[in-house]
C-alpha positions in Angstrom: 376.3 -132.2 -8.4 375.8 -134.8 -10.5 374.1 -137.9 -8.7 373.7 -141.5 -9.3 372.0 -144.9 -8.0 372.5 -148.0 -8.8 372.2 -151.7 -7.0 374.7 -152.5 -4.4 375.7 -155.5 -7.0 377.0 -153.7 -9.0 379.1 -151.5 -6.9 382.7 -153.0 -7.9 385.4 -152.9 -5.0 387.6 -150.3 -6.8 384.8 -147.8 -5.9 384.1 -149.6 -2.9 386.9 -148.3 -1.9 387.0 -144.9 -3.3 383.9 -144.5 -0.7 386.1 -145.9 2.0 388.4 -143.2 1.3 386.0 -140.3 2.2 385.4 -142.0 5.6 386.1 -140.1 8.5 387.5 -141.2 11.8 386.9 -143.1 14.7 383.3 -144.0 12.4 385.4 -146.8 10.6 383.5 -146.4 7.4 386.7 -148.2 6.0 386.6 -151.2 2.7 385.9 -153.9 5.2 382.2 -152.0 6.9 381.4 -150.9 4.0 382.1 -155.1 2.5 379.2 -155.5 4.6 376.9 -152.9 4.5 376.8 -153.5 0.4 375.5 -156.7 1.2 373.0 -155.5 3.7 371.6 -153.2 1.4 369.7 -152.5 -2.2 371.0 -149.4 -3.1 374.0 -146.9 -3.4 373.7 -143.6 -4.5 376.8 -141.7 -5.0 377.4 -137.7 -5.3 379.9 -136.3 -7.4 381.6 -132.2 -7.8 383.1 -132.9 -10.8 385.6 -136.1 -10.6 385.2 -136.0 -6.8 383.3 -137.7 -4.8 381.9 -136.0 -2.1 378.8 -138.6 -0.6 377.4 -141.2 -0.7 374.2 -143.7 0.7 373.3 -147.1 1.0 369.9 -147.5 0.8 366.7 -149.5 0.8 363.1 -148.9 -0.4 360.9 -150.9 1.2 357.6 -151.9 3.1 357.8 -152.3 7.0 354.7 -153.8 8.5 353.0 -152.2 4.8 354.3 -148.7 5.9 356.1 -147.8 2.8 359.8 -146.6 3.6 362.9 -145.5 3.0 366.0 -146.6 4.6 369.4 -145.4 4.9 371.7 -147.7 6.7 375.4 -146.3 6.1 375.9 -142.3 4.6 378.9 -140.3 4.3 379.3 -136.8 3.3 382.7 -134.8 2.6 383.4 -132.4 4.9 383.5 -128.8 2.7 381.8 -126.3 2.1 379.7 -128.1 -0.8 378.4 -130.5 1.9 375.1 -129.3 2.4 374.6 -129.1 -1.4 375.8 -132.7 -1.8 372.8 -134.0 0.9 370.4 -132.1 -0.4 371.3 -133.8 -3.8 371.4 -137.0 -2.0 368.5 -136.4 -0.8 366.6 -135.4 -3.7 367.6 -138.5 -5.6 366.0 -140.8 -3.0 362.9 -138.9 -2.6 362.3 -139.7 -6.2 362.8 -143.1 -6.2 360.4 -142.9 -3.4 358.0 -141.7 -4.7 358.0 -143.8 -8.5 358.1 -146.8 -5.6 355.3 -146.0 -3.7 353.0 -143.0 -5.8 350.0 -141.3 -3.7 351.7 -142.6 -0.5 353.3 -141.1 2.3 357.1 -142.0 2.8 358.3 -143.1 6.3 362.2 -142.0 5.8 364.3 -143.9 9.0 368.1 -143.6 9.5 370.2 -143.6 12.4 372.1 -140.0 13.1 375.9 -139.6 13.9 375.6 -135.8 14.3 372.7 -133.8 15.6 373.6 -131.6 11.7 372.0 -134.8 10.4 368.9 -134.0 10.8 369.2 -131.6 7.6 368.2 -135.0 5.9 364.8 -134.4 7.5 364.4 -130.7 6.4 360.9 -130.5 4.6 359.6 -133.9 6.1 357.1 -133.8 9.3 356.6 -135.7 12.5 360.1 -135.2 12.6 361.3 -137.4 15.9 363.5 -137.5 18.5 362.8 -133.9 19.1 363.5 -131.3 22.1 360.4 -131.2 24.4 358.4 -133.9 22.7 357.4 -136.9 24.9 357.4 -140.2 21.9 353.9 -141.8 21.9 353.3 -145.2 22.1 353.5 -145.5 18.5 356.6 -143.4 17.8 358.6 -145.4 20.5 357.0 -148.8 18.6 358.5 -147.2 15.5 361.7 -146.3 16.7 362.3 -150.3 18.1 361.2 -151.2 14.6 363.8 -149.2 12.6 366.6 -150.7 15.7 365.6 -154.0 14.6 366.4 -153.4 11.2 369.5 -152.0 11.6 370.3 -154.8 13.9 370.0 -153.0 17.1 367.0 -153.4 18.6 368.5 -155.1 22.0 370.1 -151.7 22.5 367.9 -149.4 22.0 366.3 -147.2 24.9 362.9 -146.6 22.7 362.5 -143.4 25.3 365.4 -141.5 24.3 366.2 -143.4 20.8 369.5 -144.0 21.2 371.2 -147.0 20.4 374.3 -147.4 22.5 377.8 -148.8 20.6 379.9 -151.4 22.0 383.2 -149.7 20.6 383.1 -151.5 16.9 382.0 -149.5 14.1 378.2 -148.7 13.7 376.2 -148.0 10.5 374.0 -144.3 10.5 373.5 -140.9 8.3 377.2 -138.6 8.9 377.0 -135.3 8.3 378.7 -131.9 9.3 378.6 -128.3 8.1 379.4 -126.0 10.7 377.2 -123.0 8.8 374.1 -124.8 8.6 371.2 -123.9 10.7 370.4 -127.3 13.0 366.5 -127.3 14.6 365.8 -126.2 17.0 366.7 -128.6 20.0 368.5 -131.2 18.1 372.0 -130.2 20.1 369.6 -131.4 23.0 368.5 -134.6 21.6 372.2 -135.5 21.4 372.9 -134.9 25.0 373.2 -138.6 25.5 375.2 -139.9 22.5 378.3 -141.2 21.9 379.7 -141.0 18.7 382.9 -142.1 19.3 381.5 -145.1 21.5 379.3 -145.9 18.5 376.2 -144.5 20.2 373.4 -143.7 17.2 370.6 -141.2 17.2 367.4 -143.5 15.5 365.4 -140.5 13.9 362.6 -140.8 11.6 360.3 -138.7 9.9 357.6 -138.4 7.4 357.7 -137.0 3.3 353.8 -136.7 2.2 352.5 -137.7 -0.4 351.4 -134.4 -2.4 355.1 -132.8 -1.7 356.8 -135.5 -2.7 354.3 -135.5 -5.9 355.2 -131.9 -6.4 358.7 -131.5 -6.1 359.1 -130.6 -2.3 362.7 -132.4 -2.3 363.9 -131.7 -5.2 367.4 -129.9 -6.4 
């Protein structure tokens, strides 16, 4: 797996078309949608197996209310036996960049999940929410609202379930599917009210601790 991260402004139309070809219906991650996302996010990470594109992610490193944050706006991984490896490689590179941007600080990973399998992106993080059987605290609900606002979906968020209701149009999120992956306990339960085909998304976040980032816990 070869991972490359660069500024979204350096992404050519030909490369954008290649990303769109990886998309799965009916998500709507087509070239028109991705063209707009290219303008919304700072970095794009691609993962290749030889010459074959296996995954991509639009993200940004920024502070939200002073808190170091890694935000994944749109991401998709090819549905193959190498999907889990591609996701791990992609996230490892983004956590490495988070360490460089925010040394000696805990970093929040925030995104919208398309399917329960996407919780695999949070492997190794702490205090991941939403979680089955966990009643979100006031601060956690506030974080869900902050992230939904950053994703342009604050008005459609249920801050008790963390579900952003779709309207039938394409909506960003992290799309990952692997039939043999081991999901966190209760992951399917928290997705009970999510209709991904309608465009519903689940706002999710967790914390990468400074010592784990520095110690290479998330490296491949």
